[in-house]
C-alpha positions as CSV (number, residue, x, y, z in Angstrom):
1,M,4.0,6.6,30.1
2,S,6.9,9.5,31.5
3,E,9.2,11.1,28.6
4,D,11.7,8.7,29.6
5,G,10.0,5.8,28.5
6,A,9.0,4.2,31.9
7,G,5.6,2.4,31.1
8,Q,4.4,-1.2,31.5
9,G,5.1,-4.3,29.1
10,C,8.8,-4.3,28.4
11,R,11.2,-6.3,30.0
12,W,13.2,-6.7,27.7
13,W,15.1,-3.1,27.3
14,H,16.1,-0.5,29.6
15,P,14.2,2.4,29.8
16,R,16.8,4.6,27.6
17,H,16.8,2.3,24.7
18,N,13.0,3.0,24.2
19,L,12.8,4.7,21.0
20,L,9.3,6.4,21.6
21,A,10.4,8.1,24.6
22,T,12.5,11.0,22.3
23,R,11.5,12.9,19.1
24,R,14.2,11.7,17.1
25,G,13.5,8.1,18.2
26,R,9.8,8.5,17.4
27,L,10.2,9.7,13.8
28,A,12.9,7.3,13.3
29,A,10.9,4.2,14.3
30,F,7.9,5.3,12.5
31,F,9.8,5.5,9.1
32,L,11.2,2.4,9.8
33,L,8.3,0.4,10.4
34,Y,6.8,2.2,7.4
35,V,10.0,0.2,5.2
36,T,8.7,-3.2,6.1
37,E,5.1,-2.6,5.1
38,G,6.6,-1.4,1.7
39,I,9.3,-4.6,1.4
40,P,6.4,-7.3,1.0
41,N,4.9,-4.9,-1.6
42,G,7.9,-4.2,-3.9
43,F,8.8,-7.7,-3.6
44,A,5.5,-9.2,-4.7
45,L,4.3,-6.9,-6.9
46,V,7.5,-6.1,-8.9
47,A,10.3,-9.1,-8.1
48,M,7.7,-11.8,-7.9
49,V,5.6,-11.0,-10.6
50,T,8.7,-10.3,-13.0
51,Q,10.2,-13.6,-12.0
52,M,7.0,-15.4,-12.6
53,R,6.1,-13.8,-16.0
54,R,10.1,-14.4,-17.0
55,L,9.0,-18.4,-16.2
56,G,5.9,-18.2,-18.3
57,V,2.9,-18.0,-15.8
58,S,0.1,-16.6,-17.4
59,P,-1.1,-12.8,-16.8
60,E,-4.2,-14.3,-15.5
61,S,-2.6,-16.3,-13.0
62,I,-0.8,-13.5,-12.2
63,G,-3.7,-10.9,-12.0
64,A,-5.3,-13.6,-9.4
65,F,-1.5,-13.7,-7.2
66,S,-1.3,-9.8,-7.2
67,A,-5.0,-9.2,-6.6
68,A,-4.6,-11.8,-3.5
69,F,-1.9,-9.8,-2.1
70,T,-3.4,-6.7,-2.3
71,L,-7.0,-7.4,-0.9
72,P,-6.0,-7.7,2.8
73,W,-5.8,-4.7,3.0
74,A,-9.3,-3.7,1.4
75,F,-10.1,-5.2,4.9
76,K,-7.5,-4.4,7.2
77,W,-10.3,-2.3,9.3
78,A,-12.2,-5.7,10.2
79,M,-8.6,-6.0,12.7
80,G,-8.7,-3.0,14.2
81,P,-11.2,-3.8,17.1
82,V,-9.3,-7.1,17.5
83,V,-5.7,-5.4,17.8
84,D,-7.6,-2.8,20.2
85,L,-8.8,-5.4,22.5
86,F,-6.9,-8.2,22.5
87,H,-2.8,-8.0,23.8
88,V,0.0,-9.6,26.0
89,D,0.5,-7.1,28.7
90,R,4.2,-8.4,28.9
91,W,4.5,-7.5,25.0
92,G,2.5,-4.1,25.2
93,R,-0.5,-3.3,23.4
94,R,0.3,-2.5,20.6
95,R,4.0,-3.5,20.2
96,G,3.0,-7.3,21.2
97,W,0.8,-7.1,17.4
98,I,3.8,-5.4,15.9
99,V,6.4,-7.9,16.5
100,A,4.0,-11.1,15.9
101,S,2.8,-9.9,12.4
102,Q,7.1,-9.5,11.4
103,A,7.8,-12.8,12.6
104,L,5.0,-14.3,11.0
105,M,5.7,-12.4,7.9
106,C,8.8,-13.6,7.7
107,L,8.2,-17.4,8.5
108,T,5.7,-17.3,5.5
109,L,8.2,-15.4,3.3
110,V,10.3,-18.5,4.2
111,A,7.7,-20.8,3.8
112,S,7.1,-19.8,0.3
113,L,10.6,-21.0,-0.9
114,A,9.0,-24.8,-0.5
115,L,6.6,-23.7,-3.8
116,D,7.5,-23.3,-7.6
117,L,6.7,-19.8,-9.0
118,K,5.7,-21.8,-12.0
119,A,4.0,-24.9,-10.8
120,Q,1.8,-23.9,-7.7
121,I,0.4,-20.6,-8.7
122,P,-3.0,-21.9,-6.7
123,A,-0.7,-22.6,-3.3
124,L,1.7,-19.7,-3.7
125,T,-1.3,-17.7,-4.2
126,A,-2.5,-18.3,-1.0
127,L,0.4,-18.1,1.1
128,I,1.3,-14.9,-0.2
129,L,-2.5,-14.2,1.3
130,V,-2.1,-15.3,4.8
131,H,1.4,-13.3,4.7
132,N,-0.4,-10.2,4.0
133,I,-3.0,-10.7,6.2
134,F,0.0,-10.5,9.0
135,A,1.3,-7.2,7.0
136,A,-1.7,-5.7,7.1
137,T,-2.6,-6.0,10.8
138,Q,1.1,-5.0,11.4
139,D,0.0,-1.6,9.8
140,V,-3.0,-1.3,11.9
141,A,-0.9,-1.7,15.1
142,I,2.0,0.7,13.5
143,D,-1.1,3.3,12.9
144,A,-2.8,2.8,16.3
145,L,0.7,3.3,17.8
146,A,1.4,6.7,16.1
147,C,-2.0,7.9,17.2
148,G,-0.9,7.2,20.8
149,T,2.4,8.1,20.9
150,L,3.3,11.3,18.4
151,K,2.8,14.5,20.0
152,E,0.5,16.9,18.0
153,H,3.8,19.2,16.4
154,E,5.4,16.1,15.3
155,R,2.5,14.0,13.1
156,G,2.9,16.1,10.0
157,M,6.7,15.0,9.8
158,A,5.7,12.1,10.9
159,N,3.5,11.3,8.9
160,G,5.7,12.3,5.6
161,L,8.5,10.3,6.7
162,M,6.2,7.4,7.0
163,F,4.9,7.7,3.6
164,A,8.7,7.9,2.4
165,G,9.8,4.8,4.2
166,A,7.0,2.7,2.6
167,Y,8.1,4.1,-0.6
168,L,12.0,3.0,0.4
169,G,10.3,-0.5,1.4
170,Q,8.9,-0.7,-2.1
171,A,12.0,0.2,-3.4
172,L,14.5,-2.4,-1.7
173,G,11.6,-5.4,-2.0
174,G,11.4,-4.6,-5.9
175,A,14.1,-2.8,-7.3
176,G,16.8,-4.2,-4.8
177,V,15.9,-8.1,-5.1
178,L,15.8,-7.6,-9.3
179,Y,19.1,-6.2,-8.9
180,L,20.0,-8.4,-6.7
181,V,19.0,-11.4,-9.3
182,G,20.6,-9.4,-12.4
183,W,23.8,-10.1,-9.9
184,G,23.5,-13.7,-10.6
185,V,21.9,-14.4,-6.7
186,P,19.7,-17.0,-6.8
187,L,15.9,-16.3,-6.3
188,P,15.3,-18.7,-3.3
189,A,18.2,-16.5,-1.6
190,T,16.5,-13.1,-2.3
191,F,13.5,-14.6,0.0
192,F,16.1,-14.9,2.8
193,A,17.3,-11.3,2.3
194,V,13.8,-9.7,2.2
195,G,12.9,-12.0,5.6
196,G,15.9,-10.5,6.9
197,A,15.4,-7.2,6.2
198,I,12.1,-7.0,7.8
199,L,13.7,-9.1,11.0
200,L,16.3,-6.4,11.5
201,V,13.4,-3.8,12.2
202,T,12.0,-6.4,14.4
203,L,15.5,-6.6,16.6
204,T,16.7,-3.1,16.3
205,V,13.0,-1.3,16.6
206,S,10.1,-3.2,17.0
207,L,11.5,-4.5,20.4
208,R,12.6,-1.2,21.9
209,L,9.2,0.1,21.6
210,V,8.1,1.0,25.2
211,E,4.0,2.2,25.2
212,P,2.7,4.4,27.4
213,S,-0.1,2.4,30.0
214,Y,-3.2,2.8,28.7
215,T,-7.1,1.3,29.1
216,S,-9.8,1.7,26.6
217,E,-13.3,2.4,28.1
218,A,-14.4,-1.2,26.1
219,L,-11.3,-2.9,28.2
220,R,-12.6,-1.8,31.7
221,Q,-15.9,-3.5,30.9
222,E,-17.7,-6.3,32.6
223,G,-17.3,-9.4,31.0
224,P,-15.3,-11.1,28.2
225,R,-13.2,-9.5,25.9
226,W,-14.6,-11.4,23.3
227,L,-18.1,-9.8,24.1
228,A,-16.1,-6.6,24.2
229,A,-14.8,-6.9,20.8
230,V,-18.0,-8.2,19.5
231,Q,-19.6,-4.9,20.7
232,A,-17.0,-2.7,19.6
233,V,-17.4,-3.9,16.1
234,R,-21.3,-3.2,16.2
235,A,-20.3,0.5,17.4
236,Y,-17.5,0.9,14.6
237,W,-20.4,-0.2,12.4
238,R,-22.8,2.2,13.3
239,E,-20.1,4.9,13.8
240,A,-19.2,4.2,10.2
241,L,-22.6,4.4,8.4
242,G,-23.7,7.5,10.0
243,A,-20.4,9.2,9.1
244,F,-20.6,7.7,5.3
245,F,-24.5,8.5,5.0
246,G,-25.1,11.5,7.1
247,R,-23.6,14.0,4.4
248,R,-23.5,14.3,0.3
249,A,-20.0,15.0,0.7
250,A,-19.1,11.6,2.7
251,A,-22.1,9.7,0.5
252,V,-20.4,10.4,-2.8
253,G,-16.5,10.2,-1.0
254,L,-17.8,6.5,-0.9
255,L,-18.4,6.6,-4.4
256,V,-15.0,8.1,-5.2
257,A,-12.9,5.7,-2.9
258,L,-14.8,2.9,-4.6
259,V,-13.7,3.7,-8.5
260,P,-10.1,3.8,-9.7
261,L,-9.4,8.1,-9.7
262,G,-6.9,8.1,-12.9
263,P,-5.7,4.6,-14.7
264,Y,-3.9,2.2,-12.4
265,A,-2.5,-0.3,-15.2
266,L,1.2,1.4,-15.7
267,S,1.5,0.9,-11.8
268,L,0.0,-2.4,-11.4
269,A,0.8,-5.9,-12.6
270,L,0.1,-5.6,-16.3
271,C,3.1,-3.0,-16.5
272,N,5.6,-5.7,-15.4
273,N,4.3,-8.5,-17.5
274,L,4.5,-5.9,-20.3
275,A,8.4,-4.9,-19.6
276,V,9.2,-8.8,-19.5
277,E,7.5,-9.4,-22.5
278,M,9.3,-6.9,-24.4
279,G,12.8,-8.5,-23.6
280,M,13.9,-6.2,-20.8
281,S,16.6,-7.3,-18.4
282,D,15.7,-7.4,-14.9
283,G,18.5,-5.1,-13.9
284,L,16.7,-2.3,-16.3
285,I,13.2,-3.1,-14.7
286,A,14.7,-2.4,-11.4
287,K,16.1,0.8,-12.5
288,L,12.7,1.9,-13.8
289,T,11.2,0.9,-10.8
290,L,13.8,3.1,-8.6
291,V,13.4,6.1,-11.0
292,G,10.0,5.5,-11.0
293,T,9.5,5.4,-7.1
294,V,11.8,8.3,-6.8
295,L,9.9,10.5,-8.8
296,A,6.3,9.3,-7.5
297,A,7.4,9.9,-3.9
298,G,8.6,13.4,-4.5
299,F,5.4,14.6,-6.7
300,C,3.6,13.2,-3.6
301,V,4.8,16.1,-1.5
302,V,4.4,18.5,-4.8
303,G,0.7,17.4,-4.9
304,G,-0.3,18.3,-1.7
305,Y,1.5,21.6,-1.6
306,V,0.0,22.0,-4.9
307,S,-3.7,21.3,-3.8
308,D,-3.4,23.5,-0.4
309,R,-3.2,26.8,-2.9
310,L,-5.1,25.8,-6.4
311,G,-7.7,23.1,-4.8
312,R,-7.6,19.4,-4.2
313,R,-10.5,18.8,-7.0
314,R,-8.5,20.9,-9.7
315,T,-5.1,19.1,-8.9
316,L,-6.9,15.7,-9.0
317,S,-8.3,16.5,-12.1
318,F,-5.2,17.6,-13.6
319,A,-3.1,14.7,-12.2
320,A,-5.9,12.0,-13.1
321,V,-5.8,13.7,-17.1
322,G,-1.8,13.2,-17.2
323,M,-2.4,9.6,-15.9
324,A,-4.8,8.5,-18.5
325,L,-2.8,10.7,-21.5
326,A,0.1,8.9,-20.6
327,T,-1.6,5.5,-20.7
328,L,-3.1,6.2,-23.6
329,A,0.1,7.2,-25.1
330,L,1.1,3.8,-24.3
331,A,-1.9,2.0,-26.3
332,W,-1.4,3.7,-29.0
333,G,2.4,2.9,-29.7
334,L,1.5,-0.5,-29.0
335,H,-1.5,-0.8,-31.5
336,R,0.8,1.3,-33.7
337,Q,3.4,-1.5,-33.3
338,G,1.0,-4.5,-33.5
339,W,1.4,-5.3,-30.0
340,L,-1.7,-6.5,-29.0
341,F,-1.5,-9.7,-27.1
342,P,0.8,-11.2,-24.4
343,V,3.3,-13.3,-25.8
344,A,3.9,-16.8,-24.9
345,M,7.2,-17.2,-23.1
346,E,7.1,-20.6,-24.0
347,A,7.6,-19.6,-27.5
348,A,11.1,-20.9,-28.9
349,V,11.0,-17.6,-31.1
350,K,9.6,-14.4,-29.5
351,P,8.9,-11.4,-31.1
352,A,11.2,-8.4,-30.3
353,A,10.1,-4.7,-29.4
354,S,11.5,-2.0,-31.5
355,G,13.5,0.9,-30.0
356,F,10.3,2.8,-30.4
357,L,8.2,1.0,-28.1
358,L,11.1,0.2,-25.5
359,R,11.6,4.1,-25.1
360,L,7.8,4.8,-25.6
361,Y,7.0,2.5,-22.4
362,I,10.1,4.5,-20.3
363,V,9.2,7.7,-21.3
364,T,5.6,6.9,-20.6
365,G,5.9,5.1,-17.3
366,L,8.2,8.1,-15.8
367,V,5.7,10.1,-17.3
368,Y,3.0,8.3,-15.2
369,A,4.6,8.2,-11.9
370,V,5.0,11.9,-12.0
371,F,0.8,12.3,-12.2
372,Q,0.5,9.2,-9.9
373,G,2.5,11.0,-7.3
374,L,0.6,14.3,-7.6
375,M,-2.6,11.9,-7.5
376,Y,-1.7,10.3,-4.2
377,G,-0.5,13.5,-3.0
378,T,-3.5,15.3,-3.1
379,R,-6.6,12.5,-3.0
380,T,-5.6,11.6,0.9
381,A,-5.7,15.2,1.6
382,L,-9.4,15.5,-0.3
383,F,-10.7,12.5,2.2
384,M,-9.6,14.1,5.5
385,D,-11.7,17.2,4.1
386,V,-14.7,15.1,3.4
387,C,-14.6,13.3,6.9
388,N,-16.8,14.1,10.0
389,P,-14.0,15.1,12.7
390,A,-16.1,13.5,15.5
391,V,-15.2,10.2,13.8
392,A,-12.4,11.3,11.5
393,A,-10.1,8.1,12.2
394,T,-13.0,5.5,11.8
395,Q,-14.3,7.2,8.7
396,F,-10.7,8.0,6.9
397,T,-10.0,4.4,7.9
398,A,-12.6,3.0,6.1
399,Y,-11.9,5.4,2.8
400,M,-8.7,3.9,2.3
401,A,-9.1,0.6,3.1
402,L,-11.9,0.7,-0.1
403,L,-8.8,2.2,-2.1
404,N,-6.8,-0.7,-1.2
405,L,-10.1,-2.7,-2.7
406,V,-9.6,-0.6,-5.6
407,I,-6.2,-1.8,-6.7
408,S,-7.3,-5.4,-5.5
409,Y,-9.9,-5.9,-8.3
410,S,-8.1,-3.6,-10.8
411,T,-5.3,-5.8,-11.0
412,Y,-7.4,-9.1,-11.6
413,W,-9.6,-7.6,-14.2
414,Q,-6.8,-5.7,-16.4
415,C,-4.7,-8.8,-16.1
416,R,-7.7,-11.1,-17.7
417,F,-8.7,-8.6,-19.8
418,I,-5.3,-8.6,-21.4
419,A,-5.6,-12.0,-23.0
420,T,-8.7,-11.6,-24.6
421,L,-9.1,-7.9,-25.3
422,G,-5.2,-7.3,-25.9
423,Y,-3.1,-4.6,-24.0
424,P,-4.1,-1.6,-26.6
425,L,-8.1,-2.1,-25.6
426,T,-7.3,-3.0,-22.0
427,L,-5.3,0.5,-21.5
428,V,-8.0,2.4,-23.2
429,L,-10.7,0.9,-20.9
430,D,-8.2,1.6,-18.0
431,S,-8.0,5.5,-18.7
432,G,-11.7,6.0,-19.6
433,L,-12.6,3.9,-16.1
434,G,-10.3,6.3,-14.2
435,L,-11.9,9.4,-15.5
436,V,-15.0,8.5,-14.5
437,C,-14.5,9.7,-10.8
438,L,-14.0,13.4,-12.4
439,A,-17.6,13.5,-12.6
440,L,-18.2,13.2,-8.9
441,L,-15.4,15.2,-7.6
442,P,-17.5,18.6,-7.6
443,F,-19.6,16.9,-4.8
444,M,-17.1,16.3,-2.3
445,T,-17.5,19.8,-0.9
446,K,-14.9,20.4,2.6
447,H,-16.4,19.4,5.5
448,A,-16.7,22.0,8.3
449,E,-13.1,22.9,10.3
450,P,-12.9,20.6,13.0
451,T,-13.2,21.6,16.9
452,R,-9.9,21.1,19.1
453,G,-10.4,18.2,21.0
454,R,-13.3,15.7,19.8
455,G,-12.3,13.6,16.6
456,A,-8.7,14.2,17.0
457,L,-7.7,11.4,18.4
458,H,-10.1,9.2,18.0
459,V,-9.5,5.7,17.0
């Protein structure tokens, strides 16, 4: 495709409307596309979880719901060969998947309106699982599109804007929706607001993407495409297994990706459960979510900057310890105040949180957001360091998928354990598990510097 945007797969827009034709258009497009990835995340894990707990849904059910939402991201690698090999030429190799995924995300959101947040939890969980399968598929297509269209000199800026877009989307879907509910907007109407925001990006961005003409080696081979897909999956596994187990650092990286790096509870459903039980309003929860998101986003950048100078492992160790101290401080406060187990939301008389406990919850949450941002800004760079340059994209994608699996199982076990062990002990256990990875970090030595050419664009 030429720089003016001429290419196959687009009859809907004049070439001059193609956002991928200019640097500014590409940066804006990928920023907004990542906003659509963050919106469902914030809506489900902040807004919906908050309202479900307010309605009296048990922490165990909320944990299963949250785990189902995050689980597809742990297996998004499976969609890679499918997205690569199957497409409709009229819509474009990546654009068709992006538009279809966004449309189906909106459809599943509207369909979930027919379900009761309290009485039909299993059906709602299943529908949200389907919704997030489409969201994860969209992510695969967007990342593939970015690899094929971004220029080398703009990839750093583009990736920074993409992560910023995801954080903005989380704030809109979480804090934004809670603000709407606090202002008297009925919860069902917010489903349309979230779907409308995604659809707006579809109409103004996704449909205005014109991709370069490209045919992979797999697509050029003889035989049906389903056979090409099977062969691509087999090749993927051979490549990935070799990358993971060919070097000690890569194998240790697999273990690090499978365990939490620092405690997770203060960023997952447990934290929202507690906020509701302590009597916080939707408006206050929205403010805390928004401020925490902004802090985490800013310190992501700080973490990456500091780790370039002080080292990845030192920065990660500092961040993990800081996250653990914030979590342990909240556990101590809850134990001291006798706030041990989840509150029965249907009870006529519920305990009231003291001013001390409310302030401690707010302070520890914000401190945790700072250290979590430092961790996120450094951890990704660490995994890039240990990737084999010959299969860097494949290996890195697999690491990221495993990190999403950690979020899923952490959400599940924490919401199960608070019902039996109580909040303080669960937070202590979460802190201990989050520090186990520190013993593994010294073995994740940096891989040799990649050679230019092969590996940089491997997908």
